[in-house]
C-alpha positions, 0 to 999 in steps of 0.5 A: 500500500502506498501513501496515497491509497488512503486519499484516492477513493473510487471517484475522487481524492479526499483526505485530512489536511495536512495529515494526508493531503498537503501541498507536496501531495497536491503538486504530485497529483497535479503532475499526475493529472497533467500527464494523464490528460496530455496522453489521454486526450492530447490536452494542453490546458487544465481548468481549476476551481476551488470551494471556500475551504481555507486550505484550498488556496495553498493546495490549488497553488501547489497543484497548478505548479505541478500541472505547469511543470509538465508544460500544460497551461492552467486556467484558474476559475477561482471560487466556484461550485462543482457544477460550474467546473463541469460547465467550464470543462464542457463549454471550453472542452478542457479537462478540469480539477475541482478542489472540494471535499463536498459535504465533509467536515472542515479539516478535509479537502479533496479533488474531483476530476473530469476529462474534456467535455466534463467526461468522468474520471473514476478509479477505472477511468484514469484515477488509478493512473493519476495516483500511480504517477503521483506516487512516482513523483513523490519518490523522485521518479518524474522529471519536468517538461523542458518548458513550463506552462502558464497560469491565467484566470477566467471568470465564468460565473455569468456564463454558468448562470445563463447556462443554468437558466437556459434549462427552464422557460423563464416566462413560465415562472411564478413569483414563488418565495424560495429559501436556500440554505447554502450552509456557508458553502459555494451555493452562497456564490452561485445561487444568487447569480443564477436566481438574478433576474428571475421572478422568485423572492429569494432568501439565502441562509448562511450565504457567507463563504466559510469553509469552517461551517460555523452554522451546521455541516454542509451535508443536507442528506442528514435530516438534522442539517435541514432543521434550520431550513425547515424552520425558516420555511415555516416561519416566513411562509415560503413555497419551497426550501433548497438545501445545498451541500458544500460544493453546491452540486447536490440539492434537497428540497423542502415543501411549504409544510417544512417536509423534505422530499427524497431524492427519488421524489425529486428525480420523478418530478424532474423526469415528468417535467422533462418528458412532458417537454421531450416525449419518448426520451430515456431516463436513467435511475440508479437501483436504489431509487424508488420504484415510483421513478421508472413507473412515472417515466413509463407513464410519461412515455419515456424509457427508464434504464436502471444503473449502478450507484455512482456518477461514473456509471450514470454518465457512462450509461447516459452516453451509451443510451443518449438519455436526457436525464438521470437521477440518484437517491443521493440527490445527484441529478444529471442532464444531457444538455449539461454535458451529462454532468450533475447540477443541483441548481438545474434540478432546483430550477426545473422543480420550481418551473414544474411548481409554477406550471402546476399552480399548486403547493409542493406538498400537493405536487409531490403526492402522485410521485410518492407511492411507497414507503422507504427505509432510507439508507441504513448502515450496519457494521459487520465483520465480513460484508461479503459473507453476510450478503451471501447469507442473505441471498441464500435466505431469499433464494426463492425471490428474484435477485440480481447482483448489478450492485451488491444484492437486490432482492425483489418480492414484488410488493417489497424489495431491498438492496444490500451493498458493501461500503467501499471504505468501511466494513459496513453494509448499506440497506435500502428497502421499500414496501407498500406502507410504513408498517410493512417497511419497518417489519421487512427491515427488521426481518432482513436485519435479523437475517444479516445478524444470523 
């Protein structure tokens, strides 16, 4: 095991600063990324952006030094959201690196990579090569190019905001009251820019960019981190609440009653709106999404396609099928016309457009898309995840099963997926049934089998 294995994950780089991830490591990774994109796609420049974490400035400087040492130029986009970086990589057709640790605590930082055109970089599509080159750099085995590249700056915030607004018919939007909790993350920069000129009454909570997260963690998938937003929506009588994560590429919605929407519900609403405008298109959903998602897609005349969990898989299937939209239970929403990249802001605007067109409260709009009761993701620590999965599979041998991603068992009126964590000895259970009582009973049943 080399020293970088701990911070190179399946889809990105993520680690503690400076214990695992410091300027020396960032520079080595810059060399690795420069060499990869130069060989992979003959790239001559790299786009770089960062979130508001205090460690980002030094890490970006070091990374850029690594890139330019290999003769490639750097275009520094400054502070930005991850979806802004993807937009830049798509519109400028250049590879990019986004310095962020997303929803992780303040002591972390990381890098999300993409190739030109915002194509994904994962463990099997370049990340391992970048890591191995960086390891060689740290051991003194890589030399600089004969001449260094340059570093220039560019501001794409205005162009990005125009791009996002282009996904909706702005003339159809109603003067809704919207509260956005940006959790001191990059939403504080990009949300006001995108909403400028739209008819919404926008209030931003915790809009100051502060990578120490003084108010609450920038992890809206945890219900407790939506508490302030839910309270504020009720207090001011807002029509909808938006909860963004640290790098603002994910969004969770809260209705006017202060009740949150699942990623599956939001996926179904967006899919319905897109298919109404573009009938017959293909829509991607990962295998943890509610069964209501493919049902809605079929009802609206679309073709649902089920995939593994994770952005690299979603984007790969979107490319091969030509899908117009893809959604995940974790609130990542992907759009073909956004270079197949995910964007919380585009998702939010599409839902606000649907809300405007329907002319009903979000609590009413959501109802037809919520047909089952879901457990949410339940984590259980086990000694041998693989052995437990096999025990569960044997117990339910008489039911439909597949191994697309972990174990999925489908009994028709209820189903579950059991997946091992990539980084910890954990099993993740997601279960759906007809109602809350049935869901709770089936969760107890599956967990009893898991514990033997």
